[in-house]
ZAMARGU-4260 file (C-alpha; in steps of 0.2 Angstrom, whole numbers, plus 5000, padded with zeros to 4 digits):
<rodrens>
0) 4969/4909/4895 | 4977/4892/4899 | 4985/4883/4884 | 4974/4868/4882 | 4987/4859/4871
5) 4999/4858/4885 | 4989/4845/4895 | 4994/4827/4896 | 4981/4813/4896 | 4978/4806/4914
10) 4988/4790/4919 | 4980/4776/4929 | 4974/4782/4946 | 4973/4800/4940 | 4958/4810/4935
15) 4958/4823/4921 | 4955/4836/4935 | 4970/4831/4945 | 4981/4831/4929 | 4975/4848/4924
20) 4978/4854/4942 | 4995/4847/4943 | 5000/4855/4926 | 4993/4872/4931 | 5003/4872/4947
25) 5019/4866/4939 | 5018/4880/4926 | 5014/4893/4939 | 5028/4887/4950 | 5040/4887/4935
30) 5035/4905/4931 | 5037/4911/4948 | 5054/4903/4950 | 5060/4911/4934 | 5056/4928/4942
35) 5067/4925/4957 | 5082/4936/4958 | 5100/4929/4959 | 5101/4934/4978 | 5085/4924/4982
40) 5071/4937/4983 | 5056/4943/4972 | 5051/4960/4969 | 5036/4963/4957 | 5031/4980/4950
45) 5020/4991/4962 | 5009/5003/4952 | 4998/5016/4958 | 4987/5029/4950 | 4993/5044/4939
50) 4998/5055/4953 | 5016/5048/4957 | 5022/5049/4939 | 5014/5066/4937 | 5022/5073/4952
55) 5039/5066/4946 | 5037/5076/4930 | 5032/5092/4940 | 5047/5088/4952 | 5059/5090/4938
60) 5051/5107/4934 | 5051/5112/4952 | 5070/5110/4953 | 5073/5114/4934 | 5082/5097/4932
65) 5072/5091/4917 | 5076/5074/4909 | 5067/5076/4893 | 5068/5058/4888 | 5061/5052/4904
70) 5048/5065/4904 | 5042/5060/4887 | 5041/5042/4893 | 5031/5047/4908 | 5019/5058/4898
75) 5016/5043/4886 | 5011/5033/4902 | 5000/5046/4908 | 4991/5047/4892 | 4989/5028/4891
80) 4979/5028/4908 | 4967/5042/4904 | 4949/5037/4904 | 4945/5044/4887 | 4930/5032/4884
85) 4921/5039/4899 | 4923/5054/4910 | 4939/5060/4901 | 4950/5062/4917 | 4960/5051/4927
90) 4953/5040/4941 | 4961/5033/4957 | 4959/5015/4951 | 4954/5006/4936 | 4935/5008/4934
95) 4933/5022/4946 | 4925/5039/4944 | 4935/5054/4939 | 4946/5060/4953 | 4949/5079/4952
100) 4966/5079/4960 | 4972/5065/4949 | 4966/5074/4934 | 4973/5091/4939 | 4990/5084/4942
105) 4991/5073/4926 | 4985/5088/4916 | 4998/5100/4923 | 5012/5087/4921 | 5007/5084/4902
110) 5006/5102/4899 | 5023/5104/4907 | 5029/5090/4896 | 5024/5100/4881 | 5006/5093/4876
115) 4996/5105/4867 | 4981/5111/4877 | 4970/5110/4862 | 4974/5092/4859 | 4959/5081/4861
120) 4965/5072/4877 | 4969/5089/4885 | 4953/5097/4880 | 4943/5081/4887 | 4953/5082/4903
125) 4950/5101/4905 | 4932/5099/4902 | 4931/5085/4915 | 4939/5096/4928 | 4928/5111/4925
130) 4913/5100/4925 | 4916/5095/4943 | 4920/5112/4950 | 4938/5116/4944 | 4955/5114/4951
135) 4950/5124/4967 | 4941/5108/4972 | 4957/5098/4973 | 4963/5090/4989 | 4976/5098/5001
140) 4991/5090/4993 | 4987/5095/4976 | 4984/5113/4982 | 5001/5113/4991 | 5009/5108/4974
145) 4999/5122/4965 | 5004/5135/4978 | 5023/5131/4976 | 5020/5133/4957 | 5011/5149/4960
150) 4995/5143/4953 | 4985/5146/4969 | 4988/5158/4983 | 4996/5151/4999 | 4979/5155/5008
155) 4972/5140/4998 | 4982/5128/5009 | 4982/5124/5027 | 4993/5133/5039 | 5007/5121/5043
160) 5021/5130/5051 | 5038/5121/5054 | 5036/5126/5072 | 5026/5111/5075 | 5043/5102/5077
165) 5045/5111/5093 | 5029/5106/5101 | 5030/5094/5117 | 5023/5077/5115 | 5008/5081/5126
170) 5002/5094/5114 | 4986/5089/5105 | 4996/5090/5088 | 5013/5082/5087 | 5022/5072/5074
175) 5022/5056/5084 | 5003/5057/5085 | 5001/5054/5066 | 5006/5039/5056 | 5023/5035/5049
180) 5018/5039/5031 | 5010/5056/5036 | 5025/5060/5048 | 5039/5057/5035 | 5029/5067/5022
185) 5024/5081/5033 | 5041/5086/5041 | 5049/5091/5025 | 5033/5098/5019 | 5032/5110/5034
190) 5049/5117/5028 | 5042/5120/5010 | 5026/5128/5017 | 5035/5139/5030 | 5047/5145/5017
195) 5033/5147/5004 | 5043/5138/4992 | 5043/5143/4974 | 5046/5131/4960 | 5058/5136/4946
200) 5045/5132/4933 | 5057/5137/4919 | 5044/5137/4906 | 5032/5146/4916 | 5018/5133/4913
205) 5002/5138/4921 | 4984/5130/4922 | 4973/5144/4925 | 4961/5137/4912 | 4957/5123/4925
210) 4948/5136/4937 | 4930/5141/4937 | 4934/5156/4947 | 4951/5164/4945 | 4962/5156/4959
215) 4966/5173/4967 | 4947/5177/4969 | 4942/5160/4975 | 4936/5160/4993 | 4930/5142/4996
220) 4946/5132/4996 | 4941/5123/5012 | 4926/5112/5015 | 4917/5116/5031 | 4912/5100/5040
225) 4907/5097/5058 | 4910/5107/5073 | 4927/5100/5076 | 4932/5104/5058 | 4925/5122/5060
230) 4935/5124/5076 | 4951/5119/5067 | 4948/5130/5053 | 4946/5145/5065 | 4962/5140/5073
235) 4970/5139/5056 | 4964/5157/5052 | 4970/5164/5069 | 4987/5156/5068 | 4989/5162/5050
240) 4986/5180/5056 | 4999/5179/5070 | 5012/5171/5060 | 5020/5187/5055 | 5025/5190/5073
245) 5034/5173/5074 | 5052/5177/5081 | 5065/5174/5068 | 5076/5164/5081 | 5061/5152/5084
250) 5058/5149/5066 | 5077/5146/5063 | 5077/5133/5077 | 5062/5124/5071 | 5068/5123/5053
255) 5085/5116/5060 | 5075/5103/5070 | 5065/5098/5055 | 5080/5097/5044 | 5090/5087/5057
260) 5075/5075/5058 | 5074/5073/5040 | 5092/5070/5037 | 5093/5057/5051 | 5080/5047/5042
265) 5087/5049/5024 | 5089/5030/5023 | 5103/5031/5010 | 5097/5027/4992 | 5081/5019/4999
270) 5075/5036/5003 | 5066/5045/5018 | 5052/5033/5024 | 5056/5022/5008 | 5041/5030/5000
275) 5040/5043/4986 | 5031/5058/4994 | 5043/5060/5008 | 5058/5058/4996 | 5052/5071/4984
280) 5047/5083/4998 | 5064/5081/5006 | 5073/5083/4989 | 5064/5099/4986 | 5066/5105/5004
285) 5085/5103/5003 | 5085/5114/4987 | 5075/5127/4996 | 5087/5126/5011 | 5102/5130/4999
290) 5109/5113/4997 | 5119/5114/4980 | 5115/5102/4966 | 5130/5092/4969 | 5128/5090/4988
295) 5131/5071/4992 | 5115/5070/5002 | 5104/5078/4989 | 5111/5067/4976 | 5108/5052/4986
300) 5090/5058/4989 | 5088/5060/4970 | 5094/5042/4967 | 5082/5035/4979 | 5068/5043/4969
305) 5076/5038/4952 | 5077/5020/4958 | 5057/5019/4959 | 5056/5022/4940 | 5050/5007/4929
310) 5054/5008/4911 | 5042/4998/4900 | 5044/4989/4884 | 5031/5000/4875 | 5043/5015/4877
315) 5033/5022/4892 | 5039/5024/4910 | 5030/5026/4927 | 5036/5029/4945 | 5032/5017/4959
320) 5026/5024/4976 | 5038/5012/4984 | 5044/4994/4981 | 5038/4978/4990 | 5052/4965/4990
325) 5049/4958/5008 | 5031/4956/5005 | 5033/4948/4988 | 5046/4937/4994 | 5036/4931/5009
330) 5021/4926/4999 | 5031/4919/4985 | 5040/4907/4997 | 5023/4903/5005 | 5016/4898/4988
335) 5031/4887/4984 | 5031/4878/5000 | 5014/4871/4995 | 5017/4868/4977 | 5029/4853/4977
340) 5027/4837/4986 | 5045/4832/4982 | 5053/4847/4990 | 5059/4852/4973 | 5058/4870/4978
345) 5070/4868/4993 | 5085/4877/4986 | 5074/4892/4980 | 5066/4893/4997 | 5082/4892/5007
350) 5090/4905/4996 | 5074/4916/4999 | 5074/4914/5018 | 5093/4918/5019 | 5089/4934/5010
355) 5074/4938/5022 | 5084/4934/5037 | 5097/4947/5032 | 5083/4960/5031 | 5077/4959/5049
360) 5080/4975/5059 | 5089/4969/5074 | 5099/4985/5079 | 5089/5000/5074 | 5076/5008/5085
365) 5064/5017/5074 | 5050/5029/5078 | 5040/5015/5085 | 5051/5015/5100 | 5041/5030/5107
370) 5027/5018/5110 | 5037/5003/5115 | 5053/5010/5123 | 5058/4994/5132 | 5056/4983/5116
375) 5071/4977/5107 | 5070/4979/5088 | 5065/4963/5078 | 5054/4968/5063 | 5054/4967/5045
380) 5051/4982/5033 | 5041/4981/5017 | 5055/4988/5007 | 5073/4983/5004 | 5078/4994/5019
385) 5068/5005/5030 | 5076/5004/5047 | 5065/5017/5056 | 5049/5010/5050 | 5047/4991/5050
390) 5029/4985/5049 | 5019/4972/5059 | 5011/4964/5043 | 5027/4959/5035 | 5035/4954/5051
395) 5020/4942/5055 | 5021/4935/5038 | 5040/4932/5038 | 5041/4926/5056 | 5027/4913/5053
400) 5036/4908/5036 | 5052/4905/5045 | 5044/4894/5057 | 5035/4884/5044 | 5051/4882/5034
405) 5060/4876/5049 | 5047/4863/5053 | 5046/4857/5035 | 5065/4855/5035 | 5064/4845/5051
410) 5075/4859/5059 | 5065/4866/5073 | 5073/4881/5081 | 5084/4885/5066 | 5077/4902/5065
415) 5072/4903/5083 | 5081/4919/5088 | 5074/4928/5073 | 5057/4922/5076 | 5057/4926/5095
420) 5064/4944/5091 | 5050/4947/5079 | 5036/4940/5089 | 5042/4950/5105 | 5043/4966/5095
425) 5026/4963/5087 | 5018/4960/5104 | 5026/4976/5111 | 5016/4985/5099 | 4999/4978/5102
430) 4986/4991/5104 | 4975/4993/5120 | 4960/4986/5111 | 4970/4970/5107 | 4972/4973/5088
435) 4987/4978/5078 | 4991/4992/5067 | 5004/4992/5053 | 5018/5002/5061 | 5013/5009/5078
440) 5003/5005/5094 | 4987/5015/5098 | 4989/5028/5084 | 4971/5033/5087 | 4970/5052/5089
445) 4955/5053/5078 | 4952/5071/5081 | 4967/5075/5070 | 4957/5069/5055 | 4947/5085/5057
450) 4962/5097/5054 | 4962/5106/5037 | 4978/5096/5032 | 4969/5080/5034 | 4956/5081/5021
455) 4962/5064/5014 | 4957/5056/5031 | 4973/5046/5031 | 4983/5054/5045 | 4982/5039/5057
460) 4987/5021/5058 | 4974/5012/5070 | 4973/4994/5072 | 4965/4984/5058 | 4957/4967/5055
465) 4968/4961/5042 | 4985/4965/5051 | 4978/4958/5067 | 4973/4942/5057 | 4990/4940/5051
470) 4997/4942/5068 | 4985/4930/5075 | 4990/4917/5062 | 5008/4920/5066 | 5006/4918/5085
475) 4996/4902/5082 | 5009/4895/5070 | 5023/4899/5081 | 5014/4893/5097 | 5024/4900/5111
480) 5016/4898/5128 | 5021/4916/5134 | 5010/4923/5119 | 4994/4916/5124 | 4987/4931/5133
485) 4991/4943/5118 | 4984/4930/5106 | 4968/4929/5116 | 4966/4948/5116 | 4969/4948/5097
490) 4956/4935/5094 | 4944/4945/5105 | 4947/4960/5094 | 4944/4951/5078 | 4928/4944/5085
495) 4922/4962/5089 | 4926/4969/5072 | 4916/4956/5062 | 4902/4964/5052 | 4884/4958/5055
500) 4884/4949/5038 | 4899/4939/5043 | 4913/4948/5034 | 4928/4958/5040 | 4934/4975/5033
505) 4951/4975/5024 | 4963/4990/5026 | 4978/4984/5016 | 4970/4973/5002 | 4955/4972/4991
510) 4943/4976/5005 | 4930/4964/5012 | 4936/4948/5003 | 4954/4951/5008 | 4949/4956/5026
515) 4938/4941/5028 | 4952/4929/5022 | 4965/4937/5033 | 4954/4937/5049 | 4948/4919/5046
520) 4966/4913/5043 | 4971/4921/5059 | 4957/4915/5069 | 4958/4896/5064 | 4977/4896/5065
525) 4975/4903/5083 | 4964/4888/5087 | 4946/4894/5086 | 4934/4880/5082 | 4929/4881/5064
530) 4911/4875/5068 | 4908/4891/5078 | 4893/4900/5071 | 4902/4917/5069 | 4915/4908/5058
535) 4902/4898/5048 | 4894/4915/5045 | 4909/4921/5036 | 4910/4906/5025 | 4891/4909/5020
540) 4895/4927/5016 | 4909/4923/5005 | 4898/4910/4995 | 4885/4923/4993 | 4897/4934/4984
545) 4903/4921/4972 | 4900/4924/4953 | 4892/4913/4940 | 4909/4910/4933 | 4915/4903/4949
550) 4926/4918/4954 | 4926/4932/4965 | 4929/4951/4963 | 4927/4967/4973 | 4927/4984/4967
555) 4937/4998/4977 | 4920/5007/4977 | 4916/4996/4992 | 4927/5007/5002 | 4915/5021/4998
560) 4899/5011/5000 | 4899/4996/5011 | 4884/4990/5003 | 4895/4985/4988 | 4906/4973/5000
565) 4912/4958/4990 | 4905/4964/4973 | 4912/4970/4957 | 4898/4970/4944 | 4900/4951/4941
570) 4918/4953/4936 | 4930/4940/4944 | 4948/4943/4947 | 4962/4930/4951 | 4968/4938/4967
575) 4950/4940/4975 | 4946/4922/4969 | 4962/4915/4977 | 4958/4924/4994 | 4941/4917/4994
580) 4947/4900/4990 | 4960/4901/5003 | 4948/4907/5016 | 4936/4892/5013 | 4951/4880/5013
585) 4957/4886/5030 | 4939/4882/5036 | 4940/4864/5030 | 4929/4867/5015 | 4940/4857/5003
590) 4927/4847/4993 | 4913/4859/4993 | 4906/4865/4976 | 4911/4883/4980 | 4929/4879/4981
595) 4929/4868/4966 | 4921/4881/4956 | 4934/4894/4962 | 4948/4882/4958 | 4941/4880/4940
600) 4940/4898/4938 | 4958/4900/4941 | 4962/4885/4930 | 4952/4892/4916 | 4960/4909/4917
605) 4978/4905/4918 | 4989/4913/4905 | 5001/4905/4893 | 5015/4911/4903 | 5009/4902/4918
610) 5003/4916/4928 | 4987/4927/4929 | 4983/4945/4927 | 4970/4958/4929 | 4971/4977/4926
615) 4962/4981/4942 | 4970/4990/4957 | 4970/4976/4971 | 4974/4986/4987 | 4972/5003/4994
620) 4987/5013/4999 | 4974/5023/5009 | 4955/5019/5007 | 4945/5031/4998 | 4960/5041/4993
625) 4974/5031/4985 | 4975/5013/4977 | 4989/5001/4972 | 4991/4987/4959 | 5003/4974/4966
630) 5008/4965/4950 | 5014/4950/4961 | 4997/4946/4967 | 4993/4938/4951 | 5009/4927/4952
635) 5009/4920/4970 | 4991/4920/4977 | 4983/4910/4964 | 4997/4897/4964 | 4996/4897/4983
640) 4977/4893/4982 | 4979/4879/4969 | 4993/4871/4978 | 4984/4872/4995 | 4969/4865/4987
645) 4978/4850/4979 | 4987/4846/4996 | 4971/4846/5006 | 4961/4837/4993 | 4974/4823/4992
650) 4974/4821/5011 | 4955/4821/5012 | 4955/4806/5001 | 4969/4797/5010
</rodrens>
């Protein structure tokens, strides 16, 4: 809570409210500035569920390279996030139901780390798994891991031959038809599956006690869905049968192509795809291909994984799925721009912008080029470096930010080359329906979600409302004449994707509140009249979701049940409240009671360190499958909302 003793008495012409607001902004700004790195950027922790840390431990057992000190730290972390006062397992997000795949991986990792299976927390987890059907009910990725550790037969996993690397682009299944994250994960995984990789598992740790039916006797590893799903299962069975006749020369050629593809995208110490799953799969694939322990490329790949580890003051450690410096820096600067009327943040802002400019991808043509072969590079990645996979969301944020900074410094055109390259690149990746995805254009081969491998439903990267809203905001801010047709198509896409209740779905943030803020921001900055009924309907929807304490919150359960949109059992969170306040401010609702109450919630819940916090996971990696906690969201979004409120309130009174 906020330290009340730090408040000063109002001077003449000031209200107690304005003094409190100013003090809150000042303290939050100071706390944010204190976290800026020496080279100008910000990078907050990015935490997920238990699976990444569990997989890290199991990776060490796969390769027989066990760091016992790190293993103990990660085991402590896994124990700390088990839901012992409830279902007894591990969930995808704070407050969520048990997730069998999370629980199986965490249990296996803890057992590998030496935990006694008769310990209370292990017994509780084991009973929880058995109560929901046993480890055979785990998802595909978990069963692949178990197959490599010889805990289930290989028939328990989908047939994924490395020969898919040899398929032509026109084939129904091709790696360019799936999303970047699936592509980078799948290519090394096909090597592992084709070779039927075997983990070293030096201590021969097993988890047979997690199966209702012995795994070799289990006959129901795959769920049978609709007609298309059953057809793909039939094809899977047929291909598995004829695999024995695959010519050795063809297999060797396919493995070589997959290996070359993987090595080309190794990305130095930032890792394949700059995300954990492809890094681990690549590292294990290299071992299976015979790369010695001291091979330079293998060692570089290992370092890319190790760089993701966070060591905590309590003696625990966890592994991040990736890092978010460009995203964190962009929003931190956006908050700072509005938090000082005297330009006292200019040095920090300039330093950050210089760092961002250095991260723009101006030379490398990544996988996106298959969809936009004529486009010149110009995007920003989410991570420190990810040349093959810049993303549209970060690019829209940074391009708009640079334009705002130039205008603020009265140096229009200072970053014109950077902005033009970014906007041209984004528009080259506009999908046919007018919307924008995160990494590719028209990645909408929905039938692929029916293949056995895609039980997670996260194989594709279609256009989404929140990314499209960010692009619309960028195009509106930059205001280039040549972009008006593309902007109009984006606006039309946003209008067609609004839900009947006035909200928008959020793919990359805390669902409907995040999506509605993103869409409204884009539409208003694109020039839409804020009095239009469809925009007013969105404001009414937001107000209908406000809690009695003035805040907003939304459970990740809303990804499972749209009826829960914008609700969280009355529990408010700083990030959701900030988004709801910002959405209303962009609509001109500065003096309304809803905004005032939201601002008061943020003021009343500011911590003594100047920031805010909440344990909830505030964004999906993949809706319904995998969730993230951006630690930075409690640093920059509430500050941005308060600072923007103060600026608009002052101008409304003048």
